[in-house]
C-alpha positions in Angstrom: 78.5 -92.9 -210.9 78.6 -89.7 -212.9 80.3 -89.5 -216.3 83.3 -87.7 -215.0 84.2 -90.4 -212.5 83.5 -93.1 -215.0 85.8 -91.4 -217.5 88.5 -91.2 -214.8 88.0 -94.8 -213.9 88.4 -95.9 -217.6 91.5 -93.8 -217.9 93.1 -95.5 -214.9 92.1 -98.9 -216.3 93.7 -98.1 -219.7 96.9 -96.7 -218.0 97.0 -99.8 -215.8 96.8 -102.1 -218.8 99.5 -100.1 -220.7 101.8 -100.2 -217.6 101.3 -104.0 -217.3 102.3 -104.4 -221.0 105.4 -102.4 -220.3 106.1 -104.6 -217.2 105.8 -101.6 -215.0 104.1 -103.6 -212.2 104.0 -100.9 -209.6 102.4 -98.4 -211.9 99.8 -101.0 -213.1 98.9 -101.8 -209.5 98.7 -98.1 -208.6 96.4 -97.3 -211.6 94.1 -100.2 -210.7 94.0 -99.1 -207.1 93.0 -95.6 -208.2 90.2 -97.0 -210.4 89.0 -99.1 -207.4 88.9 -96.0 -205.2 86.7 -94.3 -207.8 84.4 -97.3 -208.2 84.7 -100.2 -205.7 82.8 -102.4 -208.2 85.3 -101.7 -211.0 86.7 -104.4 -213.1 90.0 -103.1 -211.7 89.3 -105.2 -208.6 89.8 -108.4 -210.5 92.6 -107.0 -212.6 94.5 -106.0 -209.5 93.9 -109.3 -207.8 95.1 -111.2 -210.8 98.2 -109.0 -211.1 99.1 -109.4 -207.5 98.8 -113.2 -207.8 101.0 -113.2 -210.9 103.6 -111.0 -209.3 103.7 -113.1 -206.2 104.0 -116.3 -208.2 106.9 -115.0 -210.2 108.7 -113.3 -207.3 108.7 -116.0 -204.7 111.9 -114.7 -203.3 110.0 -111.7 -201.8 108.9 -114.2 -199.1 112.4 -115.4 -198.4 113.7 -112.2 -196.9 
């Protein structure tokens, strides 16, 4: 991976973490997804997976529609 793509990946990771802290769940997931698209082996894979599990756990009513 070239430096430009690595920098973009790191930017998306940072933005995702910041969005998560603001409780902007969709923005966090989107940022993690962008990082994954740049680098399928990014730590964003695990961060996004954990975020989805947390959101699903706390929003059980999404399954009761």
